N, C-alpha and C positions, 0 to 999 in steps of 0.2 A: 268693588270698592274697597279701601282701607274698615279694618276693624273700629277705626275712632271715629269715623265719619259716621256708621253704621250706631255706633253708641250715641254720639251726638244726636240722629237723626231720631233714635227710638227715646231719647228725654224729650225732645222736641214733641212729640206724636204724645208720648206720657202725660204731657203736662198740656197740652192745647186740646185734647179731644174731651173734654171735659169740662177746661176751663170757658166760658162763652166764648171763647177767641179765635175760633175756626184753625183744627188739627192741618188740614190739607192747604188752607194761605200759608200758613208757616212751612211746611215741608216742602211746599214749591218755589218760596223766595228764598230758602234757606239752600235747596238743592241747587237754583238758579247762581246764588253768589258761591258756592263750592265748585260753577264750572261742570256740573251733570249735563252730557249734553240731552238726555232726555226726562228731563225731572219728573214727569209726568205719567210715569213708566209704573209699572202695579208695585212695586215699592212700596210706593205710600198710601196703597190701598190693604197690600198683605200684612202691613206689621201693625194694620189696625187691629190683628187678632190677638194680639199680646193684650192690647186696652178692654179686649172683649175678655178676657181671660180676668181682668182686674173686677170687672164688673161681678162676675160668677163670683167670684172669690169675696168681694164685699156685700153683693146682696143673696148669700148663700142661704142664710136662712129664709126669705121670702121665697126666693125662686125653689125652694123645697115643701115651699106651704102652696105657691102656685102649679106645681107638680099634682101634687097629692087631688087640689082642686080639681084637675081637670081629670084625674083619675075618676072621680067620686062621681066625675061629668059622666065621662064614658059607662063606667058602672048602672047611672040610675038613668040613662038614655035622654039627661037632658043638657038644658044650655044655661049657664051661671046659678048651677043649684046651689053655690056658696060664694061667700064674697070674694076669696083665692080665684076661683075658677071665673067667675065674672071678671075680674083685674086681669086672666090671663087672657080671656076671649077678647078685651076690650085693649090690651097690648097687641094681639095679631092684627084686628081691627088697625089699628092705628098704623102698622107698618104697611100696610096695601099703599098706599098715597105713594112712598120713597120707591116699591119693588115695583109698581107701575110706572114711574117717572124713568129711575135707570135703564128701564128694559127697552120702554120705547126710547127715549131723547139721551142716554149714553153717550154717542159719538157726537150728537148737537153741542150738547155741555162741555165735552172734552175740545171739542172743535169752538167754540164760543169763550168758554168761561174762563177755560186754564191755562188763562196769561197775566202776567203780572197788572196791567191795566183794568180787567172786569176785575181784577180781585182784588185792587185798591177801593175800585166805586162800591161793591156788592159789602165790604166791611165797614164803609161807610154808613150807606144805605142799610144794613141793619142796625150798626147800632143805632141808627135814630129813630128806628121801631122798636129797638131794648128799652130806648129812652123814654118811649111812647109809652109800653106797655107798665114802666114804674109807674107813668106818671097818672095812668089809669088804674091803677094797684091803690095809688095814695089817694085819688079821686073816690075808689069804693071805700076806703076806711075813714075819710073824712065825713061823707054819706054815712057811716054807719052802716055799711055791709060787711056779713059776716063773710070771714073768706073760707072757700071751700077747700072740703078735705077728700082724701083719697075715696071715701066712700059714696062721694056727692056725684064723682067723674062718671060721665055717663056716656052712652055708643057716639054721643055727634060729637061729647069733648074730645073723643078718643081719636075719632074723623078728623074735628080741627087740628089737633096737634098733630097729626099724622100729617096735614098737608103743609105744616110748618115745615115738619123733619123731612119733607120731599125735599123744598126751597134750600135747605143746605147743601145739597147737593152742588150747590154752585158753591166753589172753594170764594171763602170769605165771609160766608153764610154761619158757619156754625153750627152744627147738628144740636149740640148743645143749648148751645144761643139761641136758635130757632125757636127749637120744642119748649123750650120754658119762658121764653115770648109767648108764642099761643095761651101757653098754661097761664099767663099771667091776663093775657088777655081773656082768657075764660070764665076769671077770677078765684082760680087756684092760688091759694097761701104758695109762696116763693119755695119753702122747702119740698113741698109735695109735687110741687112742678117741676122739681128738680126729681125727686126721684121718678117720679114716672118718667120724666126722661131718658135716665139712664137705661133703666127697664126697658124702654121703648129702644131702645140701643143695639137687646141683643142680638132680637134678629134681622137687622138691617146689618150691622158687621159682618156676623158670621154669614148670611148671606153673599155679600161685595166682598168677603175674604175668600171663600171658598169659591166662588167662579173665575175671581183675578187665579189664584194657585190652579184652577182645570185650564185656562187660558194661558198659563204659562210652563204649566204640560204642555200641552198640544203645542206650543210655539218650538219647544224644544226637539221636537221633527219637525215643525215644516212651518220654519221663520219665514217671512219674507226680508229682501234685503233693507228698507226702509225702516223695520219695527227695531227696536231695540233687543240686545239679546235675552233671552230667557232667564228668569231668574233660577235657575237648575241647569242654566248653561256651564257652569265651572262649579268646581269645589270650593274658589273662595268668594265666589257671590252669592252659595247657598249659607254660606257661612256668617256674611255680613244680613242678610236677611235674621237668621237664626238671631243673632248679636242684637239686631232693630226691636226686635221681634218680642225677646226675651226683657231688654232695657226697660222698651215702652209699656210694660205689663206692671213692672215695679215701681216705675212713677206714676204711671195711671192710677192703683191703686193710692196711691198718697195722693192723687190729685181728688179724688172723688173725695178724700175723708175732708181733704181741708175744704171743699166747695160743699159740702153737705152743711158743716159746720160753718161755715162761712155766712150759708144766704139765711140759718137762723136769725142772723142780726145785722145782717148789711142788707141794702140794695147792690143792684147793678152797676151803678151809676159807674166805678170804678172801671168796669171793664167797659163802659160805652165808650169813657175819656181813652183806653186802650187802644179799641179796633178802630177811633178814629185817627189816632196818632199812627198807629198800623197803617190805614190807608195815606196815609200822608206822606208817612216816611215810605214805603213803595213811589206814588208818585214823585217825591226826589232825586230816591235812586234809579226809575227812568230818567230823568231830566239828566241823570249829570251817566246815562249811559252805563249804567253798573248792572242793570237788569234789561 
């Protein structure tokens, strides 16, 4: 892969991982338009590790507090002894649905959803669900219900948002989009839903990225003829992977900062329209034979 292409894909990944518009959908479409023979290969997952670093850097004070809270739990042999450790356990619980779904349904998802037509359908369907969540939030506000904050997140809420995160394993769903949508349906304030979404992404992205790296390492020594070459097969491919990962991390940091500030003042209506437009554009590209 040329370095310029890796950098371009890194920019796309960094922008779209945290904006609720689906990074995997954009990467698959972009790679398809660029003529890549295997647009669904491990590159699209591994460069997410760059955006993982962006989350670590942006939320480092929070993560330090969460780690300290877990240490207190271990010393006291108690569960959720502090507010910070409670949030850490909630994140762990919310990660379970995505782990189980990915483990049992990874092959089925790749076979059925990693193609332009289902991506377009999923993008539009989840845009409508996002619009419904915003309508629900507006209804709650008109009825005088208080928006729930981080301390109000319960164990069921974490599992509920985690199920929405699992739905994002379908390209077009958007991990940040689905989890924020689930948070709004649970009555969370928009910035709170976004913050919980980003923290929830840490174990999921880390696990998926490391699993793909391990699989690529194994493929280096035992690749099947029908499979794309390992990302470690040549110095050029490895360099492209590093460039894409680093660029995605830098761009992802600014994307997080933008979205956190944006959601304090605005709804997700603009992203709803964008996602519908994305789905329609993909259908148009299919009709023209470009995908």
